[in-house]
N, C-alpha and C positions, 0 to 999 in steps of 0.2 A: 449799664445799661437798667432801665428800671425792671425791677422784678414784678411779678405779676399781681401783690399788694401792693405796691405805689404803682400800680394800674389804677388797679382798681380805685385807690383815694383819689387818683386824677379824675374820677369816671364822675365824682362827685361834684364836679364842676360844672358838669352836665345834666345834672338836675334839673327837671324843669324849660329845660330850652330846645325848644324844636328841631327836631334831626332830619335833616335831607339824606334820601339814598343819592350813591354815585349816579344810577341809571336816572331820578328824578322821578322814576314812573312809580314807584313805590309810597301808597301812603308814608305821610311825617308821622312821627310819633315824639313823645317824651319821653325822658328816664322820670318817674314817679318813686321807684327806693330801690336800692340797693339792699336785700336783706342777705348777709354773710352768714347771719345765725343759721337760718335753712338755705343757703347756698343758692338761692334765687334775685333774679333781677324783676322788677314789676315796671311796665312801659304802658303807659298810655295812650290808646289808638280811637280817637276820638270818642276820647269818654270813656272807654272800655278799658280796662286794667286786664293786661295778659302778664302771665308771668313765663317768663325764660330761667332755664338753669345757668350758674356763672360757669358753670362746667365747657361751657360751649367755649368763653370767652377763654378760659384758660386755656384750652387744646390750639385756637387760634394763639394765644401771646408767646406759645411756646414755641410755635413755628416761626412766627415772624420774629422771634429772638433768636432764632438758629438760624435763621436760612434769611435772603435775601428781601423777599415778599411774601406773600402768602397767599392762594385760593382759595377763600373761605369755601365754594363748594366741594373741593378736595378733600378741604381737613375735617367737614363734619358732614360729608358725603351729600350728595343732594344738590338740588337748586330750589329758585321760586323763593317767593317772601319769607317764608321761614326762616333761610339764609341771610338773605338779605337785611332782617336786623341787626341781628350781632356783626355782622359788617358795616351797617352802617353807624352803630355805637363807636366801635374801634375806630374808622375813617375818621369820625367828628373830635379825637383827642388831638392835639395841636402840636404832637410830634408826629404824625402817622399822615401820610402821602399816600396818595393811588396812582395808579399806571394801569397800561397793558402789557400783559406778556403774552405772545402768540395770541394775541387779540382777546385775549380773558382779563378781568378783573381781577386786578392784585391790590395787598393794600401792602405799604411798607413802613416800619417801624427807624425810622431817621437818626434818633437822638432827639439832636436841636428842635425849640418849638420853631415852627416855621409859619404858622398861621393860628387864628383867635381860637378858643375853643367852641365846639357847636358850629363848624362851618368847615368846610371840603374844602381839599388843596391837592390840586390835579401834579405830578411830578415833572418837571420842565424836562425839554428833550432831554435833554445832553446827560443830566441824570437818571433818563429813566432809562439810555441806551446800556447805561451802563450796568445798570439793576438787572436787566434782559440778558446782557450781557452773563452777568454773574451767576443766572438761573439757568444760562444754558453748560454751567460748566460741570464737569465730571462732580465736584464736592460743590456745591451751592452755600455757601457761606455770607452769615451776614458781616458786612463790610465795617459794623461796628466792634464784631468780636476783635480780640489782640491775635497777630498769627500765630499758628499753632507750634511755632519753633521758638515761640517766646513760653513755653511749658515752663522752666525752669529747671528739668530734671538733668540736663547736658551740663547746666553750670558747674564746675569743681568745688565739691565739699572743702568748706573753708579746713586753715591748719591750727585747731583748736589750741595747742601748745603755742604757735605764733603767737595768738589772738593776745593771752594770759601774759606773754613778754611786755606787750605794748605798753606804753605810757596811758592813765586814762582817759585822754584827751581820744588820744588814737581807738585806744581799744572800742569806745561806744562809737567813733563816728564810723567805724569798719566794720563794726555789728550792722548798724544799722544801715550800712550799704550794699553789705551780706541781704541782708533781710529786702531791698529793692531790686535786686538784681533776680531774687527768686522770687520775687511779686508775692510775701508776705505781707503787708500791709492790708489789714482787710476790718471788716466790723467785729470780727474776736481779736485780733491783736492789739489792734488801736487802742480801745479803750482798756486795755490792761497796759498799755505804757504808758497813758495819760493818768492811771489812777495812784495816787499816792498808797493806799491802802492794798491794793494789790502786790503793788511793787515792794511794799515793802514783806507783806505776806507770802509772795513766790521768791522774792531775790533776797530776802533779808536788805533790800534798798531805801534808804531814809532820807526822802527830801520834804521841802514845804509843799508840793506837788509830786508825781510821780515824774518817770525819766524824761518823758518829753512833757514838755509845757506848750501848749499852745496859744497866740496872743487874738483873742477875741476883738473882732474890728468893736471900734467905739468905744477902746480902752485908752485913758491919757498918758502919752509918756511918764507923769509923775504914778498914777498907779501902776502902770505897767512896773516899772522899780520896785514898789514896795514889792510888787506880787512875788519878785523873783531875789526879794532880800529877808536876810532870818532880822531875828531882833538886834542883833548886833549891824545890820546894814549893810552884811556882810554879803555880795551876791551868790548865789548857791546851782546858776547856771554859767554856761558857756556863753561869750559873745555872739559867735557865731552860731548861726541857726542850720537847721536841716529841713529843706523841702519832702515834703512827701504831698502828691497830690497837689490843689493849689492853697494848701495852707504849709505857713513858714512856724517851724518848733523850735524853742529852744532848749539845751538837751544839756540834764543833770551832771553838776563836778562832783558830786558828794558820793566820790566812791571808794570802798574801804579797804582799809590797810592790809588788811586781812586776806583779803581778794575773795571774801566768801560768798559778797553778794556776785563778782563776775562767775565763780564757780555755776550758779544759782541759775543767772544769765543764759550762760552760756549750755545750760543741760537744755532749756526752756528752748535755746536758739536751739541747739541740735535736734530734738524732738520737733522742731518745725520744719526742719531740710529732708527729713527719711522723706522718701520717697514713697507716694503708694504703691505698691506690689501689689501686681494681679494673679503674678505667677510668681506663689511662694514656695514650691518645692513640694507640696504638703501629698505624702503617695496613698494613696488607700485602695483595697482592691472595690471598694461601693460606686453603684453610677454616681455620677452627680445628680443627674436628672431621672429622676423614677416614679414610674406610677405602679403600685401595684391594685389589682382589679378582679373581681369575682362575685360570684351570686352573693344576697345579702345572707351574713352569717358565718363565714369562711374564715373570717380572723387577719384580715388585711390590715387593719390598725394595729392589731397582735403581734403579730410579722415587723413593722417598722417599728412600732416601743422597743421589739427585744433586740433587731437590729439598731437602733437609737443606743441603745444601753452599752453595745459594742463599740460602736463609732465613734460614743462621748467616753468612754470608758476611764478618761483621764480626766474631763472637764464634763459634768454633766449634765449641766445646768447650760451649756450652749445651745438653748434650741429656743423655736417659738411655735407653735401649734397655734392654725388658724381654720376653722369649719367656714369653706362656702356659700353661698345660698343664692337665691336668686335677685336678691337686690345688691348684690353683694358690687363695689363699682371700686376702678381703678385708685380713686383716692382715697377709700382704707386699706388698697393694699401696698398702693408704692407711700401717700404721703399729702398732704393739703394744707392751705392754711385754716385755723380752726381758733375761734374766739379762748382763751386765755386769761387769768385773772393771775394779777400781779401780787406781790408781797403788801401792795398799798390797797386792795381792793379791785384797780382800774382794770379796765377791759383792754387787751389788747389780742391782733392777732399772730400766730407764729407760725410756723412750719410743724405740724407734726407729724413725726414718719409712722409711715404702717409696719408690717411686719415684714416686708420685703424687705427695706430701708434700713430698718432697724438692725436685721441678722447680715445683713451687705454692710454696713458698718462696723459691727461687734468683727467680722469675715477680714475686714480692711488692717483693723486697728492689729488684731493677732497678725495679721501678715506681716507686720512690722517689727516683729520682733523674731528673737535667735529660733524662739522652737515654736513657729505657727500650732495653730488647737482647729480642728475641724469646728464649722459651727452650719445648724444643721435648721433647715423649713420645715414645716411640715405643713402638710396642706390635708385637710379632711375634706371628703364629698367635691372633689376639685370641679368634676362635669355637672355638679348645682348650680353653676355659676353662668354666666357667659365669660368664657376666659380668653378668649379675642380682646375683648372689652375691657376685663379685668387687667390682665398685664399689658395691654397698652403696647408703648414701645418698648418695655421691656422684652417684650416675644425676641424681639431681634436677639438679645444677650443667651438665649437659651443654648444656642448652638453652642457647641463647647470643643477646643482643640484637644489636642495630644497630652496639655499639660491638664486638662480638668479647667480651664479657665475658658470665659467667653471666646470666640473665636474673632467674633464681631463687637465693635464698641457704637454705643450711641451718646450724643450729647448731650451734657447735663444740661438743664435749665436754669435759669438763673435763680429762683427759690432752690432749687437742689443744691446748686454750689453754693448757695448763701451755708446751709444745714451743713455741707460736709467738710466747708470750712471749720464751721465753731466747730467740730466734732473731730476733726482731723487735724486744724487747726495747717492745711495746706491747699491752695485751690486744685480743681482740677476742672477740664473740659470735658472729658469724658469719665463714662458709665463703663466697667465692666464687671460680671462676675468671676468672685479670685477666685482660685482653685482649691479652696479650702472649706467653700460653702457649698451647703449642700440641700436640694429641694426634691423632697419628698412628698408624693401623693397617696391619696385611697380615689376610686374611683367606681362606681356601680351604677352599670349601664340601663339594670332593670328598675331603678326607681320611676317615681313615677317625676316630672318635670324636670328631669336632666336634660341639658341643652345637649345639642351635638359637638364633636371638638370638629374641624376642619384637619386636614392631610396635612399640610402646611407644618400645624401646631404640635400632630401626635408625631411626626417625623423627629422631633430634636427631644423627647423624650424613651427611656429603655422601659418597654413595659412588660411586668411578672403576673402572670396568670396564678389563680392557685384555685385548684379544683374543687368542684363540691364535697370531695370525702375526704380532703385532705386536713390533717391535724385533728383526724376522731378519735385518737387512741385514746386520750381523756373524757371523751364525751359518752355519759349513759345515766347508771341510773337506774334503777327498778321502782317501779310503783304498781299503786291498786287503782285502777280505774274501773268505772262503771260500779253500779250497785247490786246487790241479788245475785239473778243468775247471770247476768253480763259482765259483772267483776271478773277482770282478768291481771295476771299481773305482766305489765308492760314497759319493757328498757328504750327510753327517751332515742335513744341511738338508734335503735333496730326499728323504731317508730318512726324517726324521721326518714328512716332509708327508706322504705315502704311509702311512703307520702310520696317524694321526690322516683321513684319508679315509674308507680302509677299515673302523675302527671309526663313526665317523660316518654313511657313505653305511649300507653294508653291515648293520651291525650296529646302529645307530639308539643307539649310545653318548653321552651326553651332553657338553654341551662343556667342563665343568671337569673329565672325567677326564682330557682327552686332557691331547698331551703339548706342552708351551709349548717356549718355541726357548733358554732356557737350564733344562733339567731337566738336561743334564748343565754342568759348570762350564766353564770358559772353557779352563781347564789339560788338560781332557779331551779338547776336540777340536780345540787350539792349532793352525794352521797357518802355513807359511811365504809366501814372498812370490808363489810359482806355485801357491799353495791347496793345496800336500799337508800333510798331519797329521805335526807335526813328531815325534808318540811313538803311531805307533801300535796297540801292546802297551796303554797307557792307555787309549786309545778303546774298544779290545775289551773289555779289563777294564768297565771303567766301562758300555759300553754291557750286559754279562750282569748284571753284580751291582743295577744301579738300572731301565735301562730294560726289560729281558724279565723282571727279577722282580715289577714293576713292571705290567708286562703280565698277567704267569701269574696274580700272587697277587691282584690288585686290578681294573683299570681292563676286564680280558678275561675275568677267571675263570668265569664262565659260557660262558664263548664260547670257553674256550683251544682246546678241541680243531679246531673250524673256523679261527680265527685263524693256528694254526701249522700248516695242512695240508699242509707239505712234509715235515714229520718227525712222529717219534715225540714225541707230547705228554703220554706219561702221568708224566711225570715232571719237575721244572723241572730237573733235571741232565739229562737226556736232552735237551732243548731248548738248553742251553747246548754242552754235545759236540757237537750238530749243526749249531749256530752255527757252531762255529770250524771244520767241515768244506765247509758248505755255505754257510754268508753268508746274504744275504737270502733263499737258496730255501727255507729253514725256512719263510718264510708261502707257500710256492706260487706255482705259473706265472702265477695273475692276481693278484696281488700283485706281480710284477718286472714283470709289462708295465704295470700303474698306473704304478708306479717310473719307469719309461724313460718314461712318455707328459709326466711332470713336467717344468718348468722352474723353479729357482730363480733 
């Protein structure tokens, strides 16, 4: 099956061609440019250039590769001309046909070319009926996909000692047949077997070429014989060939007498045969999916970091940290094709995994060992992005069963399959989160610009709340605030509590808007053995730029004139100037009385 990247390559054949919609009612257009660097496709519509995201085509293509056909409006959401354009682009590919399923237009990837690029083809009635029946089945799958029972995991593992006892020819042909039965020939393994350098490096096997030598079309018999003979005109390959896909290969006959190349080759082969395990037996008291939430400065990240050190006590580097933001996307989180420069300076497009896929692969690799290790993905500020869009189909994997692994699976796209093959050396049609992979996140619902989470997403997580005064035992430090008659000794934690009580009791401000113990950093309020701040000026600057700014512009924005009762509150700068002179008196006498009544 074609990957997303290969499909994009084929779109170049459509550039400049007039593309008609399936309905024939939409305005024809042509592709002006495919801008992979910026992930856009430029369309020429009656002389006007319109830009659309390639992400739309990726989403549709993934569904087309997974299912018999795709209803574009359902994939992208909505309808109309904006959805017709990506449908039109894909329908004009020579291996895509359109059909009606339940009276709705669908497009299907049929594998072989059935019409010319830039034209449309409606699927014939017989095939259309078959595809519609597949779409109505409980588990609709693209008929081009191999049967699920051919995954290879149920095939018995070969006997290593028996293989070593075989003669050279029987040994290598048996190994090649094992690889075939387990579907191990792919873009990772074949280049190794065909490379003289790789075979020498990995297996200590030396020959004119690799273990496999493919006869290319157009080579004469004389040229071919010369290619598989050494300087003494001795043939270095068996005359029997081995078929892999559409190609015939000649197999190396030069195996060492000491069997060291056999041993190395079997080490490599048995590594490939290792089953991808999602249930590794890893046991932990920590929740797999975990969100710690609370007001600003309550120590959410601090708690997760402390637990991270305990979870990963024997493997401290087994984690990645990512911070979500409003522009964060699925492609960044899971992975996408990006331009990369190879060693020769040429630009090519490779699948570049995101943090989710990197941690997943690391956990799967560890799960193959006798002692699986935990792997952790830390997400800061999870609700600052549109989580449903960022997680995409990965959302389905967040349901964990009793073992800690995903209770459900999703089908791997062709692009992700190739990446997993390159990393794991084994094909897999499905993806699950293994039980040794943990996803922890922080969340602050009080931040401006956050996105709400729907109930379906939230129920897949274990939420832990940190109260506004938890973890404040080490917070404090005494500092002199104000000048002259207004100067007074102030304890930071006592001041923080007084501000919170004023906001909550007097003005009904929600707890998630209050100030946590670590709203200011340790360095801002660091104090000596006698409890006095070591850098008063630093604290004053931090209090003005962080606490006063937060109160003035956010938490107390609607009631700032009442809160700053003891000074001119018409401007933020006026409040800061008054704070330098009056200290906490800027909040008024009632606040000062409240402060004095509190004990910390």
